[in-house]
C-alpha positions as CSV (number, residue, x, y, z in Angstrom):
1,M,-145.5,-9.1,-61.5
2,K,-144.9,-11.0,-58.2
3,R,-145.4,-14.2,-59.8
4,A,-142.5,-13.1,-62.9
5,C,-140.3,-12.3,-60.5
6,F,-141.1,-15.7,-59.1
7,A,-141.3,-18.0,-61.8
8,I,-138.2,-16.6,-63.2
9,S,-136.7,-17.2,-59.5
10,I,-137.8,-20.3,-59.6
11,L,-135.9,-21.3,-63.2
12,L,-133.2,-20.1,-62.3
13,M,-132.6,-21.6,-59.5
14,A,-133.0,-24.6,-61.3
15,A,-130.3,-23.8,-63.6
16,I,-127.9,-23.6,-61.1
17,F,-129.1,-26.7,-59.1
18,T,-129.8,-29.2,-62.3
19,G,-126.1,-31.5,-62.9
20,C,-124.9,-34.3,-62.8
21,T,-123.2,-36.6,-60.1
22,V,-120.0,-39.1,-61.2
23,F,-119.2,-41.8,-58.9
24,G,-115.9,-43.7,-61.1
25,R,-113.7,-46.7,-60.1
26,S,-109.9,-48.3,-61.7
27,K,-108.1,-51.2,-61.3
28,D,-104.7,-50.8,-61.9
29,F,-103.9,-54.6,-61.8
30,V,-104.8,-58.5,-61.2
31,A,-104.2,-58.3,-57.0
32,F,-101.0,-60.3,-55.8
33,D,-100.7,-63.8,-54.2
34,E,-99.9,-63.5,-50.7
35,N,-99.3,-66.8,-50.5
36,A,-96.4,-66.0,-52.6
37,L,-94.8,-63.8,-50.9
38,K,-94.8,-66.5,-47.9
39,Q,-92.7,-68.7,-50.7
40,V,-90.1,-65.8,-50.3
41,T,-86.7,-66.8,-47.6
42,T,-84.4,-63.9,-47.2
43,G,-81.2,-65.2,-48.4
44,K,-82.3,-68.5,-50.8
45,T,-84.9,-66.9,-52.9
46,S,-83.1,-65.5,-56.4
47,A,-84.0,-62.4,-58.1
48,S,-85.4,-64.7,-61.2
49,E,-87.6,-66.7,-58.5
50,V,-88.8,-63.4,-57.9
51,T,-89.5,-62.5,-61.0
52,Q,-91.2,-66.1,-61.8
53,L,-93.2,-65.6,-59.1
54,F,-94.8,-61.8,-59.5
55,G,-93.4,-61.6,-63.2
56,P,-92.0,-59.0,-64.5
57,P,-91.3,-56.0,-61.8
58,N,-92.9,-52.6,-62.6
59,K,-89.7,-50.9,-61.3
60,I,-85.9,-51.9,-61.1
61,V,-84.0,-48.8,-58.8
62,K,-80.2,-49.3,-59.8
63,L,-78.4,-49.5,-56.0
64,S,-74.8,-49.8,-54.7
65,N,-75.0,-53.4,-53.2
66,G,-77.9,-54.7,-55.8
67,N,-80.8,-53.4,-57.3
68,A,-84.6,-53.5,-55.8
69,Y,-87.7,-54.8,-57.2
70,V,-90.7,-52.3,-57.1
71,Y,-94.1,-54.7,-57.4
72,E,-97.2,-51.5,-57.3
73,R,-100.9,-51.9,-57.7
74,S,-103.2,-49.6,-57.1
75,V,-107.0,-48.8,-56.6
76,D,-108.5,-45.2,-58.1
77,K,-112.1,-44.5,-56.7
78,G,-113.7,-41.5,-57.5
79,T,-116.4,-38.9,-56.9
80,G,-117.4,-35.9,-58.9
81,L,-120.3,-33.0,-58.6
82,W,-120.4,-30.8,-61.7
83,L,-123.5,-27.8,-60.9
84,V,-123.9,-25.1,-63.9
85,L,-121.6,-23.0,-61.8
86,L,-119.4,-25.2,-59.4
87,T,-117.9,-28.5,-59.6
88,F,-116.8,-30.2,-56.6
89,A,-114.4,-33.3,-57.3
90,N,-113.1,-36.1,-55.2
91,F,-110.7,-39.1,-55.5
92,D,-108.6,-41.0,-53.7
93,T,-106.2,-43.8,-54.6
94,Q,-104.4,-46.5,-53.1
95,Y,-101.8,-48.8,-53.7
96,D,-100.9,-52.7,-52.9
97,R,-96.9,-52.5,-53.3
98,I,-94.1,-55.2,-52.8
99,V,-90.2,-54.4,-52.8
100,F,-87.3,-56.8,-52.8
101,L,-84.4,-55.7,-52.2
102,I,-82.2,-57.9,-54.2
103,N,-78.1,-57.8,-53.9
104,N,-75.3,-58.2,-56.3
105,D,-75.5,-62.5,-56.2
106,D,-79.6,-62.1,-57.0
107,V,-80.3,-63.0,-54.0
108,V,-83.2,-61.6,-52.1
109,T,-81.5,-59.7,-49.1
110,H,-84.9,-58.5,-47.5
111,F,-88.5,-57.3,-48.7
112,G,-91.5,-55.9,-47.1
113,S,-95.2,-55.2,-48.7
114,S,-98.5,-53.0,-47.7
115,F,-101.6,-53.8,-49.3
116,N,-104.0,-50.9,-49.0
117,S,-105.7,-50.7,-52.2
118,E,-108.5,-52.1,-50.8
119,A,-108.9,-49.3,-48.5
120,A,-109.6,-46.9,-51.2
121,S,-113.0,-45.5,-50.6
122,Y,-115.5,-43.0,-52.3
123,G,-116.0,-39.5,-50.5
124,M,-118.4,-36.4,-50.9
125,P,-116.8,-33.8,-52.6
126,F,-117.1,-31.3,-50.4
């Protein structure tokens, strides 16, 4: 009887802890050329030159005195652990962004950037 209980306990534990581990990565871009960003000069570079350097923006935001061109790229990394009774998951998304503020004369007045996509990391799902 003890052997049967022990065998059932082992099988039950094996069934509970049987599972799957997943690592995933999604890269939604071609990286920005940081040398192209050095070619942009506030007060001189036009909106069409920005479009030639970086392509069409992901978003154009209408402002009271012009537009904002928003360029965004992302890297997603995920880790998952599926057990029979439990599921654990961790997702990390980091972005590269460049924003150009363009006045009514179609000239860049300000711009800013952040390059954080390489900071995306896999993590333990608990």
